[in-house]
Structures are given as structure tokens and as C-alpha cells.
C-alpha angles and dihedrals in degrees: 000000000000091000094047093257133105116211129192122201126191098196091247105161091237094060094075096032094053098027107241142116130225096236132016123190113199112177108303094346128087124195125196122198122226111282129211128195097253128143124180090353094303135100109271116231097350112220094010108110095183095052092043093051091045090052091052092050091048091053090049094045093049091048093050090048089060088067095037096253114140122211087247087075094057109111102181139020131187122198118199107193133179096212114039090185086077091059092123091057092050091043093051091055091045091052092050090059102034111024095104092054106017117200125202110271147185129201114201129180115226130188094243146335117216 
């Protein structure tokens, strides 16, 4: 933390290629990059919105834990989804991680995530 920041990496191949970290703590603020349901370079649980959302929240939760930040401190989430008709699946996963300390949230359908 020589520069005053704490960074968490997940060894996703894109982190080094693109030049980013999963989580960055700067003073009292913590920033989390967008997270996709990818495992070993491949889409995790294709077609299963619940499992994909759950995987994303696990990656985020594990990354925050590395800097001792519990999910109860998360104040906002944004979910970018490619099939809004599966909103209940994504929402179910979100509730499993955040229902005790709900943040504000948005769920937005996007054309694609590559």
C-alpha cells in the first residue's frame, strides 16, 4: 500500500491485458470493477441467470474479503444483463448475498457482453 491504495486481483486473464484490478480501496472508498461469470476463460453456467449472477457475487464477495470489507458495507450495485426476462433469477442471487443489508441497485439490459 505504498501509494495509499489497496488493490485486489483475481488472476482473470484480462486484468493484466487491459490493466485493471477487481477491487481498489482508496481511503474510505472501495470500488469494484464490473464482474462477469467467467471461469477458466469460459462463460460459467451458460444460459443459467441465477448461477451466473451467483458466480459474480461470489467473485465480488471473495475479493472484498481480501481487504476486510463485508458485503454489508456495499451501498450500490448495478447489474448489466443480456436477458431481462431472467430478472427473477438474477434478483434471487442478489437477494441471497445482500438481503440482510440491501444496497441500492439497478438492473439494466444490454445488447451483449463480450
